[in-house]
N, C-alpha and C positions, 0 to 999 in steps of 0.2 A: 879626334874622338876615337875611343877604343872600340874595336870590333866586338859585337856581342857574342861571337863564336869563340870557343876555347882555342888557345894558341897551341898548335900541334908540335911546336919545337920544344916546348917545356922550359924555355928560358924565362928568367925573371921578368915579371910583367912590366915593371917600370922601365927596365933596361930595354925590353922589346919595343915599348912605345917610343922611347928615345931613338932607338936605332931606325925605326920606321920613319920617324919625322926627319931624321938626317938624310935617310935614303931618298925620301920624297923631295926634300928641298934640293938635293943634288941633282935629281932628275929634272927638276924645274929649271935649275940654272944651267945644267949641261944635259941636253936631250940624250936619251939612251938609244942612239942609233945602233942597229945590229952590226956586230963585228964580223969581218970577213972570215969565212971558214971553208975548207975544202969539202967536196961532195961526200967523201968518206966520213968525215967528222959529223957533217950534217945528218947523214943517214944514221950514224950511230946514236946521235942525240934523239932522233925520231924513235928509234927502237927503244931507247931508255924511257922516253916519255910514254910510249905504248905499254911497256912492261909495268911502269909505275901506275898507269891508269887501270891496268887489269887487276891490281891488287885490292881494289875496293870490293869488299864483301858486304852483302846485304842480308841481314836476318829478316827474311820475308815475313815470318810469323810475327815478329815484334813490330815491324812496320805496319802490318795489317791490323794488329790490335790497336795501334795508335790512330790509324785512319778510321776504323769503323766505330770506335768508341763504345759507349754504354748501351746503345740500342741494337747491337749485333744480334742478340738473342731473338728479339721480336722480328727482325728481318729474316733470320734463318727460319723462324717458325712459318712465316708467310711463304717463303720459297719452297720449303719442304712440303707444305700442305699441297701446293699446286703440282709439285713434282710427283706426288703420290696420287694425284687425281687426273689421270689421262683424259677423262671425259670433260675436264674443265680447261684443257690446254688448247690454245688457239691454233688451228691448223694453218698451214702456209697459204692455201687457197680456200677462201670462204666467201660466200655471198653476203651482201650488205645486211639483209634482213636476218640471216642466220648469225652473223657476227654480233648484231645488236642483242639478240636473245641470249647468245652465249655470254656476252658481257654482263647482262643483268643476272644471269645464273651464277657467274663467277663472283659478283659482288655480294649477292644474297648468301651464297655458300660461305664466303669468307666471314661474314658477320654471324650467321646463324649456326653453321656447322663447325667452322674452325674456331668460333668464339672470339674473334678479334673485333673489337668495337672501336673503330677509328674516331667516332664522334665524341666519345668520352675523353679520348686523348686530346681532341681539339680544345676541350675545357681544362683538363687536368695537366697535360704535358704536351704542349704543341710540338716540341722537338721529337717526341716519340711518334706523333701523328705524321710528321714529314718523313721520318724513317720508314714508316709503314707505306707511305705514298711512294717512296723511292723503290721499295721492294715490289710493290704492286705494279709499278711502271715497268719493271724488269720482266714481269710476266707478260704484260700486254699494255702498251701505252694507252690504248683506248680505255682499258679498265681503270687506269690511274685517273684519266680525265673524268670518267663517269663517277668515280669515287669522289673526286674533287668537286664536281657539280653538286653531288648529294650532301657532302659534309662541309666543305669549305665555303661554298656559295649559298645554296639553299639553307643548309643548316647554320652556316656562319651568319647569314642575314638575321635569323631568329635570335641567335646568341648576341650579336653585336649591335643590332639596330632595334631589337624588341626589348620588352620589359618582362618582369616576372610572369605576368599572366600568359605571355606567349611561350615562354620557356616551359611553364607548367603544362601547357596544353599540347605542345608539339614535340618536346624533346624526345620522349620515349619512342614515338612513332618514327621520327627521323633516325634515331639510333638503331632501331631494329629493322629498318627498311619497310615498315608498314606504310610510311608516308614518303614515297619517292617524290622528289620535287625539282623545280626548275629555278633558274635565276634570270628573270626577264628584264634585262637592262638594255642591251643593244637593239637599235631599230634599223630599219632599212636605210634611212637617210642619216642616222647618227650612231656613231660607235664611241670614239674617244671623247667627243664633246658631249658629256653626259648632261651638262646644264642645258643643252639644246634639245633634249628629248621632247617629243610632242604629245605623247600619250597623256591623257588628263584623268584625274580622279576628283570629281565634283561632289562636295558634301550636300546631301539632301536633309535639311533639318526636320522635315515632316516625318520621314521614316527612320531617321538616325542611321543613314547608310551613306556610303560612297558609291558613286556611279563611275565605273571605269569605261572609258571610250577611246577608240582609235580614230582620230578625227580625219585622217587621210592615209593614203597608201604608204607614204613615207614614214608613218609612225608605226607600221606593223613591226612587232617584235620579231627579230630575225636572228638566226643561228643559236636558238635557245636549246642548250643541251638538256636531254631527258624529256623534251616537249613532244616530239613526234610520236612516241610510242608509250613510254612508261610513266611519265609524270602525272601526279594527281593534284599537286599544288604548284603555284608559281609565286615567287616574290617579284612583284611587278613594280618597276620604277616609273613614276608618273608625276606630273605637276599637280600639286594639291591646290584645288580651286575652292574658295569659300564665297558663298553668296554675300553681296553687300546691298546696301539701300541707296547707293548713288547711281549715277548714270552708267557706270561700267558694268554693273550687275554682278561681277565676280572679282575676287582678289587672288592673284597668283602668289602662293606662299613658297614656291620653289619645289624642287624635286624631292619626293619622299618615297618610301617603300611600303607596299601593301601586300598582304597575303590574299591571293585569289585562288580558290578551288577551281580546277579546270576539267576534272573528270569525276564521274559518279563512282563512289566506292564499290558499289555492288556490281554494276554493269560495265564499268570502265568506259562508258559512253561520254563523249564531250558534252559539257554542261551547256544549257541555253545561253545564247548570246556570245559564245566563244567559238571561234573558228580556228582550227589547227591544220596546218599543211606541213608536209615533209620537205625539208630543204634538199633532200635527195643525196645522191652519191657524191662523195667528196674526194679530194686528192688523197687524203689519209684519214685516220681516226674513224673509220666506218663502223666501229663498234659503238659509237656514240650517236644517239638518235636526235640529231638537231632538227628543230622545227620552227615554224613561223606562226605567230599568234596574232589574231585580230579580236578586239573586244567591241561589242555593240551593246552599250548601256547595261553592262554587267554590274549588278548590285551586290555589295559586300557589307557586312556589319562594320560599324565605326570602330569596333575593337580590332579589326583586321589591319588598321594602320599600325605599322611598326614605329612606336612613339617614343623611342629613347631621346631623340633630339627635338621633337616637336609633337604637340598633341592638340586634338580638337575636342572640346567639351560637348555635352549633349545639346547645349543651346547655340553651338556653332562658333564659340570663341576659341581662338588659336593661342596657345601658350608655348613658350620655349625658353630654356635657360640660355640660349644663344641669341644674340640681338639682331642678326641679319641673315638673309638668304645665303650669302656667300659663306658665312661662318658655319651655318648648318650643313651646307653642302660639303664643305671641307671636312667637317667632323664625320659625316656619313661616309665619304670615300676613304677617310683615314682609317676607319674601322675595317675596311675591306682589303687591306694590303696583303693579307694572308695568301691570297691567290697568286700574287706576284712572287712572294717568298717561295711558294711551292713550285712554281714554274722554273725559277732560277735553280733551285735545288734539284729538281727532276731533270733539267736540261743537262746538268753535269753527269747524272746517271747515264743518260743516252750517250754522252761523249765518252764515258768510260767504256761502255760496251763497244762502241765503234773503234776506239783505240785498241782495245784487246784484240778484236778481230783483225784489224789491219796489221798490228805489230806481230801477232803470233804467225800470221801468214807470211809476213816479210822475213821472219826468222826461219821459216820452213822452206819457202820458195828459193830455188837456186837458179842462177842465170849467168851464163858467160863466166869469164875468169881468165887468169894468165894462160898463155899458150901451153898446151900439154899438161895442164894441171887441173884438179877438180874445179867444178863450178863453185861460185861463192853465193852466199845468200844475198838477196836483193837489199837487205838492210845494211849490208857492208858497203853499199854504194853511198857516196857522200850526198848525192842528190836525194836519195830516199831518206837518209837521216835528216836532211834539211826539211823534208816534207813532214816527217812524223815525230821527231824528237822534240822540237819546240811545242808541237801540239800536245805531246804527253806532258811536258812541263806545265803548259797552260791548264791541262786537266787537273793536275795536282794543285796548282794555284787556285783554280776555281773551287775545288773541293773545300779548301780551308776557308776561302772567302764566303762561300754560301753557308758553311757550317757556322761561321761567325754571325751571318745574317739571321739564321734560325735561332741562335742563342739570344741575339738582341731582340728578336721578335717575341720570344718566349718571356724575356724579362719585361718587355713593354706590356704584354698582356697581363702580367702579374702585378706590375707597379702602377701602370697608367701614367707614368711620368711624362709630362708634357714635352720636355726637351727630347726624351727618348722617342716619343711618337714621331716628332718631326724628323729625327735622324733616321729612323727605320723607314719612314715613307720615302725619303730621298735615296737611301741606300738600296731599298728593294726595287725602286724604279730603275736605278742605274745598273744594278747587277742583273736584273731580269733582262734588260735590253742588251747589255754587253755580252753576257754569257750565252743567251739564246742566239744572238747574231753570230757569235764565233762558232758555236756548235753547228749551226746550219751550214756554214761554209766548210767546216771540218769534215762533215759527213760526206761531202762530195770529194774532198781530198782523199779520205780513207778509201772510198770506192775506187778512185783512180789508182791509188797505191796498190790495190789488189788486182789490177789489170782486168782481163776478161772474167776471171772467177768472181770478182767483186760485183759483176753485173748479174750473176745468178741470184734469183729471188731468195733461194734457200740460205744464202750467205748474208741476207738481212739488210744490206745498206739501203736498198730501195724502200723497204717498209719503214725503217728507222728514219730515213730522210723525209718521207711523205708524212709520217705521223708527227714528226717533230716540227715540221716547217711552220705550222700555224702558231707555234710557241712565240714566234716573233710578232704576232698580231694580237692574240687575245690577252685579256687582263691588261690591256694598254698597248697600243702600237708602239714599237720600239723607238721610232723617231719622236713621237709625242713624249714618251717617258724620258728620253735623253734631254728634251727641252725642259722638262720639269726639273731635272738635276741642274741644268745650266741656270735656270731661273732661281733656284735655291741658292746657288753659289753667288750669283749677282746680288741677290737680296742681302746676303751676309757680307759681301764685299762693300756694299753701301753702308751697312751698319758699322763696319770697321772704321769708317771715316766719321761716323756720327757717335762713336763711343758706346755703341750698343753691345749687348751680350753676345758672345760667339758660341755657336753650338759645337758639339763633338766633331761633326763632319768638318768644320771649318778650322779647328785649332791648328792642324799641321800647316795650313796655308798661311796663317798669321805669321808663324815663324819663317816660313819660306819667303813670303813677301818681304819681310823685314831684312832677312839675311842675304838674299841672293839678287833681287832686282836692283838693289843699290850697288851691287858688284857684278855687273853683267859678264865680266871676263874673269872667272875665278882662277886662283893660283893653280888649281888642279887641271887646267885645260889641256896641258901637255903630258900629264902623268899617264903612263901606259903599262905599268907593271901589272902582272896578274894579281898580285896581292891587292893593289889599289882597285882594279876593276871588279874584283870579287868581294870588295868591302861593301857590306850592306848599306853603310852610310853613304858612300858614293852613289850607289844605285838609287836609294830613296831620294837623295838630294836631286839627282837628275830628273826623276819622275816629277817631283814636287816643284822643281824650278820650272819645268815645262808648263805645268798646270797654272802656276802663278803668273807666268808670262802671258799665257792665253787668256786668263781671267782679266788681267790688267788691260791688255790690248783690246779685247772685245768690249770692255766697259767704255773705253775711250771712243771706239767706233760707234757704239750705240748712242752715246751722248751727242756725237757729231751728227749722225744721220737723223736722229729724232727731231732736230731743229727744222729739217726740210720735209721729212717723210712721215713724221708722227711716230708714235711708239710702235704700232703694228708694222708699219713700213720699214722702220729701222730694224726691228727684230727679223723680219723676212730678209732684208738685205744682208744681215750678218748670220743667217741661219746655219750655214755650213761651219762657220767659225764656232758657233755655240755648240753644235754637235761634237766637234773635235774637243772642245773644252770639257764637255761632260765625259766623254770616253777617256780623256787623259786623267781626269779626277778619279774615275772608277779604277783605272789601272793602278793609280797610286795607292788606293785603298787595298786592292788585291795584293800588291807587292808587300805592303806593310803587314798584312795578316799572314802572308806566306813566311816572311822573315820571323815574325813572332812565333809561328808554329814550328819553325826549325829550331829556334831557341828552346822551346818548351818540350821538345821530343826527348824522352828519358833514355832511349837506347842509343848508344854511341854510333853503331853501324847505320842505323836508320837515320840518325841526325846527319851523318856524313853524306848519305845518299840524297836526303832532302836538300842539303846545302848545295849540292851539285845541281840538282834540278832547279832550285830557286835561282841560282846564278844564271843558268841558261835562260830561264823565263825573263829575268831582268835585262840581261845584255841583248837578247834577241829583240825585245821590245824597243830598247834604245836604238839598236841598229836599224830597225824598221823605220824609225823616225829620225835618222841621223841628220837629214837635211835641216830639220828644225834646229838642232844643236849646233850644226856647222854655221848656219846663217847668222847666229849671234855670237859666234866664237866661244861657245860654251865648251866645245870639244874641238881641239886642234886636229889638223889632217893626220898626223902620226897617231893620235889617240883613236881617231875614228877607225883607222886601219887595224889598230890593235884590238879594238872592240869586235870588229868583224872576224878577225882571226881567232880570237878567244871563243866567240860564240860558236864558230864551226868546230873548234876543238872540243868544247863542252858537249856539243851534239854527239860527237864521236864517243866521248866518255859515257854519256847517258845511254847511248846505244849498247855499250858493254854491260849495262845492268837493266836493260829494257825489260827483259823477261821477268826479272825479280820485281820490277816496279809495277808491271801490270798484274802479276800474280798477287801482289799485296792488296789489290782491290778485292780479292777473295770472292770473285763472281764465278760460280761453278758452270761447268759446260752445259748443264741443262737449262741455264739461264741465257748464256750467250747464244747457244743453239746453232750457230753457224758451223758447218762441217769444217771449213778451212781454219777455224779458230780452236779446234779441239786440242786439249793439252797433250794428247798422244794419238798416233794413227790418224792424223787429220785426213790425209789423202784416202785412206781406207774408208772412212766415214763418208767422204764426198762421193767416191765411186759407188759405194753401196746405195747411196741415195738415188742415183740414176739407174740402178738396176744391175750392176755388175756383181 
């Protein structure tokens, strides 16, 4: 298959393809063992390679334009507004209560003073909303989460689960911050298992009201953002109970969402029957006022049921266009994936800032060197390149993957296409879990890469790490989300053998299963040339082969164990295997989007830089899991060694353009804020901070 990248030699295309095939066939028949050479020759070749590598020039402006896309202006507007308002900037040391009040003032000022209305973007242009969210998170991660609670969760529940009467009543107040609200789903005993929630909403036909009750301590709503201090409303998720005339007395219609006022508009006092407590100081995100809510026979009008997927009439009759509790529940949660999309997208923003700080400092800091010669920068050490360059490559890969997710989500909200809904649900779950997990680990690596200076609070790794850490848990625990991805893949694997329709997510696996599992030892197993290893077809084939093999093998294991352990026991027995499958699938999607983004880049110098970074991402991931490929002879020993050597060499080459790559993120100093990451006079800024 022809490489999708332009041939740099300029030779005739058909001749080039023929020559490559002959070369590869000869390599297969006669392994390309290294020829002996004296030390002088070897040294000269190394110098030539280094000189060749140094010739890659990057047009940072062009690359930045390609990366930032059409929403650059709105992001710059947000960042410039806060830069010009010192009174709204979060100080390094701030008490919890002060941080909460500042966060509320920041959000109100953004909406009312700066005139930026995120809620309207949620409706009209979701991609623009996520761009605003990314910029706001660069100012203060707590502010981004508070904005997400107000507009994605509280506001999103009205838009996505309510009907026209709810939108007409609440939209303007949510939009202009007159109606600050909460999203009360999580309970003390239940988080990810939403169907297991215990809060109840019982319909009273005599008064035409629902009665909201917390039946036990385990059902107390917990970790509810905006609840402890600022919220006036809450979207409360509860089991809808209807009275019956049989011995049961009530009928459980499943989890539904209800609008519950929690504070008086005039006095801001907690309303009767509602008990609110502060969840207290947290590891991070202390600008968000998380609270716990208990309800004691709180009455709300029947109209406060968010009734898009199920309604109750005045005489207590339940109606729904969906025939079962499970289908209604799936539809409800399916409309709430925007939070996951936002977390995946925002996590990449945190990773960019951490990468900028670590890499700029590594280009600045000098340590040791050849005898009687100047010290070298720490990024010139191979070990440091190994820490940071694959991470930089992953940051670029995640940027394009989450941008793709945002585009798919925006298309889904516009078209409501059923297949697209399923695809976005799976992709958002997988990317949120994979990206946030990777970022959490990378924040510690970046801190360590900056040595003692990375431990100074002013250089931000501590606050970034603490604020981001919860990204792995809320909007779905990462382990649970990866299981959703694995379950979706297995469902479609089953459909493959029953002649069912395959979704977008599955299409590449169909080809992979048919092409590669029938030929477990491919002809390319020994090919080790740089041209072959940097061929995107080889890279994608390797990623997809691994996913296909994992999918087939876990399906066999589940079928075997279910006979003796039952379906739940079999799933638990294979759980680590299932998580690995999900991560492998998401890596395949990430690489595919990265390759596509390289192809689509219009600027030649930017395209060349992105190709280099993409190759490093692909080969480093293959090398990380080389045991899997070796165990099935997909990669021969000589090829494994070549992959390792080339990934180290690509790390060196990416190091040579690292400054340009991080500059292309176009994040100004007043946003990164770390003194050691300033674009000039970094040490001067750092020493001034401590008083010199």
